[in-house]
Structures are given as structure tokens and as C-alpha cells.
C-alpha positions as CSV (number, residue, x, y, z in Angstrom):
1,M,-40.6,52.0,23.3
2,L,-43.5,50.4,21.3
3,L,-44.4,51.5,17.8
4,T,-47.2,50.3,15.6
5,I,-47.3,51.1,11.8
6,K,-49.1,49.9,8.7
7,N,-47.3,47.9,6.1
8,D,-46.5,51.0,4.1
9,F,-42.9,51.8,2.9
10,L,-43.5,55.5,3.8
11,M,-43.7,54.5,7.5
12,I,-40.1,53.2,7.6
13,R,-38.5,56.6,8.0
14,P,-40.4,57.6,11.1
15,V,-39.5,54.3,12.7
16,Q,-35.8,54.9,11.8
17,A,-35.9,58.3,13.3
18,A,-37.5,57.1,16.6
19,A,-35.0,54.2,16.8
20,S,-32.0,56.6,16.2
21,V,-33.2,58.9,19.0
22,F,-33.7,56.0,21.4
23,A,-30.2,54.6,20.5
24,E,-28.7,58.0,21.1
25,I,-30.2,58.1,24.6
26,L,-28.6,54.7,25.3
27,G,-25.2,56.0,24.2
28,F,-24.7,54.7,20.7
29,E,-22.3,56.6,18.6
30,V,-23.3,58.2,15.2
31,K,-21.9,55.3,13.2
32,D,-23.8,52.6,15.2
33,R,-27.0,54.7,15.1
34,R,-26.8,54.7,11.3
35,H,-26.3,50.9,11.4
36,I,-29.4,50.6,13.5
37,E,-31.3,52.8,10.9
38,L,-30.0,50.5,8.1
39,L,-31.1,47.4,10.0
40,I,-34.6,48.7,10.4
41,E,-34.8,49.8,6.8
42,E,-33.7,46.4,5.5
43,I,-35.9,44.4,7.8
44,L,-39.0,46.4,7.4
45,S,-38.5,46.7,3.6
46,N,-38.3,42.9,3.4
47,V,-41.3,42.3,5.6
48,I,-43.4,44.8,3.7
49,K,-42.3,43.6,0.3
50,Y,-42.4,39.8,0.8
51,G,-44.7,39.4,3.8
52,F,-48.0,40.6,2.5
53,F,-50.3,40.2,-0.6
54,P,-50.9,43.2,-2.8
55,E,-53.5,45.6,-1.4
56,Q,-53.3,43.8,2.0
57,I,-53.2,46.2,4.9
58,E,-51.9,45.0,8.3
59,D,-50.2,46.3,11.4
60,I,-46.4,45.8,12.1
61,T,-45.3,46.2,15.7
62,I,-41.7,47.4,16.5
63,E,-40.5,47.2,20.1
64,L,-37.2,48.9,21.1
65,K,-35.8,47.8,24.4
66,K,-32.6,48.5,26.4
67,T,-30.6,45.5,27.4
68,T,-27.4,44.9,29.4
69,L,-25.4,44.8,26.1
70,G,-27.2,47.5,24.1
71,I,-30.5,47.4,22.3
72,V,-33.1,44.8,21.1
73,I,-35.3,45.5,18.1
74,H,-38.3,43.2,18.1
75,I,-40.4,43.3,14.9
76,S,-43.7,41.3,14.8
77,S,-46.5,41.0,12.3
78,L,-49.3,38.8,11.1
79,S,-47.5,38.3,7.8
80,I,-46.8,35.4,5.4
81,P,-44.9,32.7,7.4
82,I,-41.1,33.0,7.3
83,D,-39.2,30.3,5.5
84,I,-36.4,30.1,8.2
85,D,-34.4,27.5,6.3
86,K,-34.3,29.7,3.2
87,I,-33.1,32.6,5.3
88,H,-30.3,30.5,6.8
89,S,-29.4,29.4,3.2
90,F,-28.5,33.0,2.4
91,E,-25.8,32.9,5.0
92,K,-24.0,30.1,3.2
93,M,-24.2,31.6,-0.3
94,D,-21.3,33.3,-2.1
95,V,-21.7,36.8,-3.6
96,E,-22.7,35.5,-7.1
97,A,-25.4,33.3,-5.7
98,I,-26.8,36.0,-3.5
99,T,-27.0,38.4,-6.4
100,M,-29.1,35.9,-8.3
101,Q,-31.5,35.8,-5.4
102,G,-32.1,39.5,-5.8
103,S,-32.6,42.1,-3.1
104,Q,-34.0,39.8,-0.5
105,G,-30.8,37.8,-0.3
106,I,-28.7,40.9,-0.3
107,G,-30.8,42.4,2.4
108,F,-30.4,39.5,4.7
109,Q,-26.7,39.5,4.2
110,I,-26.6,43.2,5.2
111,I,-28.6,42.4,8.3
112,N,-26.3,39.5,9.3
113,K,-23.2,41.7,8.8
114,I,-24.5,44.6,10.9
115,A,-26.4,42.9,13.7
116,N,-24.7,41.2,16.7
117,S,-27.4,38.6,16.8
118,I,-30.6,38.0,14.9
119,R,-33.4,35.4,15.4
120,Y,-36.3,34.6,13.1
121,V,-39.3,33.0,14.9
122,N,-42.4,31.6,13.3
123,K,-45.2,31.4,15.9
124,G,-47.9,30.3,13.6
125,R,-51.2,32.1,14.4
126,E,-49.3,34.4,16.7
127,G,-47.4,35.8,13.7
128,Q,-43.8,36.2,12.5
129,H,-41.1,37.6,14.8
130,I,-37.7,39.0,14.0
131,I,-35.5,39.8,17.0
132,V,-32.3,41.8,16.4
133,E,-29.6,42.8,18.9
134,K,-27.0,45.5,18.5
135,Y,-24.4,45.9,21.2
136,L,-22.9,49.1,22.6
137,S,-19.1,49.4,22.3
138,Q,-17.4,48.4,25.6
139,E,-16.1,51.9,26.1
140,L,-19.6,53.4,26.1
141,T,-21.4,50.8,28.1
142,S,-20.1,52.0,31.4
143,Q,-21.3,55.5,30.6
144,T,-24.9,54.3,30.1
145,N,-25.2,51.9,33.1
146,A,-25.5,54.3,36.0
147,D,-25.9,51.4,38.4
148,F,-22.2,50.6,38.1
149,S,-20.8,54.1,38.0
150,N,-19.4,53.7,41.5
151,T,-17.2,50.8,40.4
152,L,-15.0,53.1,38.3
153,N,-13.3,54.3,41.5
154,P,-14.1,51.5,44.0
155,K,-13.6,51.7,47.7
156,K,-12.1,48.6,49.2
157,I,-14.1,46.8,51.9
158,T,-11.8,45.0,54.3
159,N,-13.8,44.2,57.4
160,F,-16.4,41.5,56.4
161,D,-17.1,37.8,56.9
162,Y,-18.3,35.5,54.1
163,Y,-18.8,31.9,53.2
164,V,-19.2,29.8,50.0
165,R,-22.3,27.9,48.9
166,W,-24.0,26.9,45.6
167,M,-26.0,29.6,43.8
168,K,-29.8,29.6,44.1
169,P,-31.6,29.9,40.7
170,S,-33.3,33.1,41.9
171,E,-29.8,34.8,42.2
172,S,-28.9,34.6,38.5
173,S,-29.5,38.4,38.1
174,S,-26.9,39.1,40.8
175,I,-24.4,36.9,38.9
176,S,-24.8,38.9,35.7
177,K,-24.5,42.1,37.5
178,L,-21.3,40.9,39.3
179,A,-19.8,39.8,35.9
180,Y,-20.3,43.3,34.6
181,N,-18.7,44.7,37.7
182,A,-15.6,42.6,37.2
183,Y,-15.3,42.4,33.4
184,R,-17.7,45.0,31.9
185,L,-18.9,43.3,28.8
186,S,-15.7,41.3,27.9
187,C,-16.2,38.1,29.9
188,F,-15.2,35.1,27.8
189,N,-18.5,33.3,28.5
190,E,-21.1,35.6,27.1
191,Y,-24.0,33.7,28.6
192,I,-23.1,35.0,32.0
193,Y,-24.7,38.4,31.0
194,Y,-28.1,36.8,30.5
195,P,-29.7,36.0,33.9
196,E,-32.3,33.7,32.2
197,R,-29.5,31.7,30.6
198,V,-27.5,31.4,33.8
199,R,-30.7,30.2,35.6
200,Q,-31.6,27.7,32.9
201,L,-28.1,26.1,32.8
202,N,-28.1,25.9,36.6
203,Q,-31.6,24.3,36.8
204,T,-30.7,21.7,34.1
205,G,-27.5,20.8,35.8
206,E,-25.4,21.8,32.8
207,M,-23.6,24.3,35.0
208,L,-23.0,24.6,38.8
209,N,-22.4,28.1,40.2
210,A,-20.5,28.5,43.5
211,V,-20.8,31.9,45.1
212,A,-19.2,33.7,48.0
213,V,-21.8,35.6,50.1
214,T,-21.5,37.9,53.0
215,I,-22.7,36.6,56.3
216,E,-24.2,39.9,57.3
217,N,-26.8,40.2,54.5
218,E,-26.1,37.4,51.9
219,D,-24.7,39.7,49.3
220,I,-23.0,37.8,46.5
221,I,-19.4,39.1,46.2
222,G,-17.7,36.3,44.3
223,H,-18.6,33.6,41.7
224,G,-17.1,30.6,40.0
225,A,-18.8,28.2,37.5
226,A,-18.2,24.6,36.7
227,K,-19.5,23.0,33.5
228,N,-19.3,19.4,32.3
229,D,-17.2,19.3,29.2
230,R,-18.9,17.3,26.4
231,L,-15.7,16.1,24.9
232,S,-13.9,15.0,28.0
233,D,-14.6,13.4,31.3
234,M,-13.6,16.6,33.1
235,V,-15.3,19.7,34.3
236,E,-14.3,23.2,33.2
237,F,-13.9,25.9,35.8
238,S,-14.7,29.3,34.4
239,S,-16.3,32.7,34.9
240,A,-14.4,33.4,38.1
241,F,-14.8,36.9,39.3
242,V,-15.1,39.0,42.5
243,N,-16.8,42.3,43.3
244,T,-14.0,44.9,42.8
245,D,-14.8,46.3,46.3
246,Y,-14.0,42.9,47.9
247,R,-10.9,41.8,46.1
248,G,-7.9,40.6,48.1
249,A,-9.9,38.7,50.7
250,G,-9.4,35.2,49.2
251,C,-12.9,34.7,47.8
252,L,-11.7,32.9,44.6
253,K,-9.5,30.7,46.7
254,K,-12.3,29.5,48.8
255,I,-14.6,29.1,45.8
256,T,-12.1,27.0,44.0
257,E,-11.5,24.8,47.1
258,F,-15.2,24.4,47.5
259,M,-15.6,23.2,43.8
260,I,-12.6,20.9,43.9
261,S,-13.8,19.2,47.0
262,H,-17.3,18.7,45.5
263,F,-16.1,17.2,42.2
264,K,-13.5,14.9,43.9
265,E,-16.3,13.5,46.0
266,A,-18.4,13.1,42.8
267,N,-15.6,10.9,41.4
268,I,-14.8,13.2,38.5
269,I,-11.3,12.6,37.2
270,G,-10.2,16.3,37.1
271,A,-10.8,19.8,36.0
272,F,-9.4,22.3,33.5
273,V,-9.3,26.1,33.2
274,T,-8.3,28.5,30.4
275,A,-6.3,31.5,31.7
276,V,-5.5,34.6,29.7
277,A,-2.0,34.9,28.4
278,S,-1.8,38.7,28.4
279,H,-1.1,38.8,32.2
280,P,0.0,36.1,34.7
281,Y,-2.5,36.7,37.5
282,S,-5.2,34.1,36.7
283,Q,-2.4,31.6,35.7
284,K,-0.8,32.1,39.1
285,S,-3.9,31.4,41.1
286,S,-4.6,28.3,39.0
287,Y,-1.1,27.1,39.4
288,D,-1.3,27.4,43.2
289,F,-4.2,24.9,43.1
290,G,-2.1,22.4,41.1
291,F,-3.4,23.2,37.6
292,R,-0.6,22.7,35.0
293,E,-0.2,23.8,31.3
294,C,-1.1,21.5,28.5
295,A,-1.9,23.9,25.5
296,L,-1.5,27.5,24.4
297,L,-4.5,28.5,22.2
298,L,-3.4,31.6,20.2
299,S,-5.8,34.3,19.1
300,R,-8.6,32.6,21.0
301,L,-10.9,35.6,21.7
302,T,-11.3,39.3,21.6
303,P,-9.4,41.3,24.2
304,M,-10.8,41.1,27.7
305,E,-11.2,44.2,30.0
306,M,-10.7,43.4,33.7
307,Q,-11.4,46.2,36.1
308,Q,-8.3,47.4,38.0
309,I,-5.9,45.4,35.9
310,E,-4.2,47.9,33.5
311,R,-3.3,46.5,30.1
312,N,-2.8,47.9,26.7
313,I,-4.0,45.2,24.4
314,K,-4.1,45.7,20.6
315,Y,-4.2,42.0,19.7
316,R,-6.6,39.1,20.2
317,E,-6.3,37.3,23.5
318,S,-4.5,34.0,23.7
319,L,-5.5,31.4,26.4
320,L,-3.4,29.0,28.3
321,M,-5.2,25.7,29.0
322,M,-4.3,24.2,32.4
323,V,-5.5,20.9,33.8
324,L,-5.6,19.2,37.2
325,F,-6.1,15.4,37.4
326,W,-7.1,13.8,40.6
327,K,-6.6,10.4,39.1
328,N,-3.9,8.9,36.8
329,D,-5.1,6.9,33.8
330,H,-2.3,4.3,33.3
331,N,-4.3,2.7,30.4
332,K,-4.0,5.8,28.2
333,I,-2.5,5.1,24.8
334,V,-0.8,7.8,22.8
335,Y,0.4,7.8,19.2
336,A,2.6,10.9,19.0
337,P,3.8,12.3,15.7
338,S,7.6,11.7,15.7
339,H,8.5,15.4,15.2
340,H,6.3,16.4,18.2
341,A,7.0,13.3,20.4
342,G,9.4,15.1,22.7
343,M,7.1,18.0,23.5
344,I,4.1,15.8,23.9
345,Q,6.0,13.7,26.5
346,Q,7.1,16.9,28.3
347,I,3.4,18.1,28.5
348,Y,2.2,14.8,29.9
349,K,5.0,14.8,32.5
350,N,4.0,18.4,33.4
351,I,0.4,17.4,34.0
352,N,1.4,14.3,35.9
353,Q,0.0,11.8,33.4
354,F,2.0,8.9,32.2
355,P,0.4,7.2,29.1
356,K,1.7,4.3,27.1
357,Y,3.5,5.7,24.0
358,L,3.1,3.5,20.8
359,N,5.3,3.9,17.7
360,A,3.3,4.4,14.5
361,E,6.2,5.0,12.1
362,S,5.9,1.6,10.4
363,Y,2.1,1.7,10.7
364,Q,0.1,1.6,7.5
365,P,-2.9,4.1,7.9
366,Q,-6.2,2.3,8.1
367,L,-8.4,5.0,6.4
368,H,-12.1,4.5,6.3
369,N,-14.2,5.3,3.2
370,E,-15.5,8.5,4.8
371,T,-14.1,11.0,7.3
372,S,-16.1,11.7,10.5
373,L,-15.6,15.1,11.9
374,E,-17.4,17.9,13.8
375,I,-17.2,21.6,13.1
376,N,-18.2,24.2,15.7
377,N,-18.0,28.0,15.4
378,D,-18.1,30.2,18.5
379,N,-18.8,33.9,19.2
380,Y,-15.2,34.9,19.0
381,K,-14.5,34.2,15.3
382,C,-13.0,30.8,16.1
383,A,-13.8,27.4,14.7
384,H,-13.1,24.0,16.2
385,I,-12.7,20.9,14.1
386,H,-12.8,17.6,15.9
387,I,-11.7,14.5,13.9
388,F,-13.4,11.3,15.1
389,R,-12.5,9.0,12.2
390,Y,-9.9,9.3,9.4
391,G,-11.2,8.7,5.9
392,I,-9.5,8.5,2.6
393,D,-10.7,12.0,1.9
394,I,-9.4,13.4,5.2
395,C,-6.8,15.9,3.9
396,R,-9.1,17.2,1.1
397,T,-12.0,17.5,3.6
398,V,-9.9,19.5,6.1
399,E,-8.4,21.7,3.4
400,R,-11.9,22.5,1.9
401,T,-13.3,23.2,5.3
402,L,-10.4,25.5,6.2
403,K,-10.8,27.5,3.0
404,L,-14.5,28.0,3.7
405,L,-13.8,29.1,7.3
406,C,-11.2,31.6,6.1
407,V,-13.6,33.1,3.5
408,D,-16.1,33.5,6.4
409,R,-13.5,35.6,8.2
410,I,-12.9,33.1,10.9
411,E,-9.8,34.4,12.7
412,T,-8.5,31.1,14.2
413,V,-9.2,27.5,13.5
414,Y,-8.3,24.7,16.0
415,L,-7.9,21.2,14.7
416,Y,-8.3,18.3,17.3
417,L,-6.7,15.0,16.4
418,P,-7.3,11.9,18.5
419,L,-4.0,10.8,20.0
420,S,-5.4,7.3,20.6
421,S,-5.5,6.8,16.8
422,A,-2.3,5.8,15.0
423,E,-3.5,7.8,12.0
424,T,-2.8,11.0,13.9
425,A,0.9,10.2,14.0
426,T,0.9,9.5,10.2
427,Q,-1.4,12.3,9.1
428,C,-0.3,15.2,11.3
429,A,2.3,16.5,8.9
430,L,-0.3,16.7,6.1
431,F,-2.4,19.1,8.1
432,E,0.7,21.1,9.0
433,S,1.4,21.5,5.3
434,L,-1.9,23.4,5.1
435,G,-0.6,25.9,7.7
436,F,-1.7,24.3,10.9
437,F,0.9,24.2,13.7
438,F,1.3,22.8,17.2
439,A,-0.9,24.1,20.1
440,G,-0.7,21.3,22.7
441,I,-2.9,18.6,24.2
442,S,-6.5,18.8,25.3
443,P,-8.0,16.1,27.6
444,G,-10.5,13.7,26.0
445,K,-13.2,11.2,26.9
446,D,-12.3,7.8,28.3
447,G,-8.6,8.7,28.3
448,Q,-8.5,9.4,24.6
449,D,-6.9,12.8,24.5
450,W,-6.6,15.3,21.6
451,L,-3.5,16.7,19.9
452,V,-4.5,20.3,19.1
453,L,-3.2,22.1,16.1
454,Q,-4.0,25.8,15.3
455,Y,-4.3,27.9,12.2
456,L,-4.1,31.8,12.2
457,N,-6.0,33.4,9.4
458,N,-3.9,36.2,8.1
459,Q,-2.4,36.9,11.5
460,I,1.0,37.1,13.0
461,C,1.1,36.2,16.7
462,P,2.8,38.8,18.9
463,Y,4.6,36.3,21.1
464,D,6.5,39.0,22.9
465,S,3.2,40.3,24.4
466,L,2.4,36.9,26.1
467,H,3.1,36.8,29.8
468,F,3.3,33.7,31.9
469,A,3.6,32.8,35.6
470,C,5.6,29.5,35.2
471,E,8.7,28.4,33.3
472,F,7.0,25.5,31.5
473,S,4.6,28.0,29.9
474,Y,7.6,29.8,28.3
475,I,9.0,26.5,27.1
476,L,5.7,25.6,25.5
477,S,5.3,29.1,24.0
478,R,8.8,29.0,22.5
479,Y,8.2,25.6,21.0
480,I,4.9,26.7,19.5
481,Q,6.6,29.8,18.0
482,S,9.2,27.5,16.4
483,C,6.4,25.6,14.8
484,D,4.4,28.7,13.6
485,P,5.1,29.1,9.9
486,N,4.6,32.8,10.1
487,S,6.9,33.5,13.1
488,S,10.3,35.2,12.8
489,I,11.9,32.2,14.6
490,K,10.5,29.9,12.0
491,S,11.5,32.0,9.1
492,M,15.1,32.1,10.3
493,T,15.4,28.4,10.8
């Protein structure tokens, strides 16, 4: 739907009405349609008020488009160039500072709260563009995507032949469609729903996609992705799914074997996966290939919906990190905090790695003048803090960062400490005094692994709802629960 209006405040209401009707056709509920109306009101009000000179009359174009996830609202105009840095500065302000900025700052805060994603693009002579996305709820999406109505009661296909190969860039749309078939809109890796993004990652080599295809007509019936991990020397296997009509034929097994064979020949040291902890099925298939547990990341993402796997999840999903090494690094050095040394050694034994353990109890911390760390937020209300160098301000820096993240409603914070640094052994307890607790080990670059701590922001983990396929997972989970300052086990000890 394409609308063109003049930069007149009186034209906002007709646009809101048209957008509301369009959203209703797509299946948005009343509450979300009101949110869309509010988005349009705030954006157009700001564009009209701040984008033109007095008495200037110009066109504003509003395009409404259906997407796989919901609706896109694209507003463009030949208005005064957008100060994108100023807009982003509103996101970091507290309430008092925003109020001092007036209605513009408040308006952008409202937009950021309601929209699922928003982009501001300054195209110079081609004008200013604001692209907003609002997602349908997962329950409603299946009702508005008729192409997939037959997957609600799938009919099993048993008599077929298939083989595994690498995906062609032109097949990215089929991958996104297959992901929807298997997960609806709850797949952990959100990029999988955007064909152009899948194609781009594939073409740049950032991600390789293995697909199972039928011999009869080359239909894609299964998929598995492999991405180079920036913070380790390994590849991450992810986004594994099969067309619900073809499950049970061993597609994922052949896809995994295909990828393992490829990366072994490419001299990669190993791979890792993250399996959901609300059911044991994906853990079991990973275990069968030799993957073993090294960390349990609590409250890692919003609940996933897998077709034909019945679950009643009320809590955020936890992930079990599992690794498979094809080589053993005997030069790996580990400074384990004394109170976690036993569990750390058990984890390394479990993943068939045998590092050299060094004692740091008598070690005097060599703190630098400044701390070096990296903070990354993801789309699942989680933050990841990687410490690269310990400074004299390390505890204060982490504490301040943690407070800011909690104020921003980040649900879970993961803190990664370099096990090859003696300071990790001496500083770990300081971070735990802030509320962090043990999560496990994550593989690192050049054999320098990470000790992972986790912080739950105003949450209590439902440990009884976690389900595992292997005994060591239960051992790791019980240990983590004993470290959790908010667990019942911890409070009784």
C-alpha cells in the first residue's frame, strides 16, 4: 500500500486509519494496531515539525508492506537531513535528560519502545528515510500465512531419496520458508527469516549452508548452517531444521556428517552447538556425534516453538553449549579460580581436553592502567561482556556496566573471563560478589578459553523445568544451581 500526503498535521489521521485497516488484514490484534497508529503519529509528527521550514509544502510518502514477520512502514520525504547520531543519543539518555530535550526526544523513545526494529537512513539528495518494523505475535502469524496452513497437520512422506550438498545463493528463499515450517518465527538465529541476509552471509563466506534435497525434483527438505566464530578457532553449527513432512529420515544426521567431514578436511580444530534445555531431543542428536557439554547458559532467549514438539514453556529458554574437538591442544594454559577448579577440571575432561593447570593463589595481580573489554547486546535481551585485559578499574567498570544493562531491561548478562590470565583466578570472586555466578567454559582463540559467568536480572531460574539427555548435564546444572545466589539450594546452604 502506497500513500502520499502533504506535510500537514491534519493528514496524520487518514494515514493512521489506512495503516490500522491494513494491519487488521494482516492479522494484528487491536492492541498492536493501536501501537502501529501511535508509531505513525509519533514519526509523522516529528517529521512534519522538525523536517521542514515554516510555510514549506512538500510530499511525504508512506509505504506499508507485508513481511514474513509482520509489517514494514517506510516513510520517506525530501526533508531536512536527519541527524542520526543525535537520534541514537536519545536511546542512551535517562528520563530527566530526555525530558529536557522536549517532545522530540520523548517521541523517539516511544518509537523505540513500540517498534521491533527501526532504521534511519539519510540518502542525501534522495531524501530522508525511516523504516519501521512491527512483528505479529507468533500465535497469529500461522493464521496469516496461508502458504504454510498445511503444515499444521502434516502428512508424513516416507518413500523418497535425497542427498546433501551446499546451498546455492539463489535458494535462500527456500531456506527462510523451511525455517518457518520448522520453527514458525521462533528460530534462535533471526537472520534465517531474511532471504537476502542468508544469501549475503553465504556469498561472503561468513556462513556455509548445507541442505538435504530430494533427488526427484531438488526440493530442499533439510538445512544446517556453519558460521566461523569470531572469538574462537571453531565453527558454530546452528539453524538445523527439517521439513515437518520429512522428519525421521535421518536428514539432520547426514547434514551434520557432511559438515563435520568438510571442516575436518579444512583443518578447523572443532565445532560447537547450543541446544535448548527445555527438551533433550537436540542434545541427544548432538551427543551422538560426539559433542559434549561445557556450559549451561540460563535465560538465553525467548521460548522457541518447534512444530510437532509439545511443550508448555512459561520461562525464557536456556541453552546447553556443547563442543566437539578434532584436535587436542596440549599447550593450553588454565588459571582456574580455586573454588571452581574441581568443576572446571570435570568440564575439560568431559570435552576431552587436557590443559595445563597453573596455581594463581600466591600470584599478585598485574593490573593495567585501563580495562579492555567488549560489550555486545543481542536481540534476545542478553548482553555479553568479554574481558581482554584487567585494569585497576576492572571491578568498578563491570559493576557500572551491569547497572546500566539492568536499567535497560537486559534479562541476562554473560561475563567472559580469559582462563589464560592469572587475574581471572584472583578476580573471579569479586564479580561473583556483584551477583554473577558460574555458567561453564566457552572455547577461545589460540587455545585461550573463557570462563563464563552469568547474571539473571530479577529472575529466578526454574531448574526443575530443565531437561537433559546426559548425566553430566545434570551434574553441571546442579553445580550451577548451587552457585546461583537466588536458588533455593543456595539459600539453604
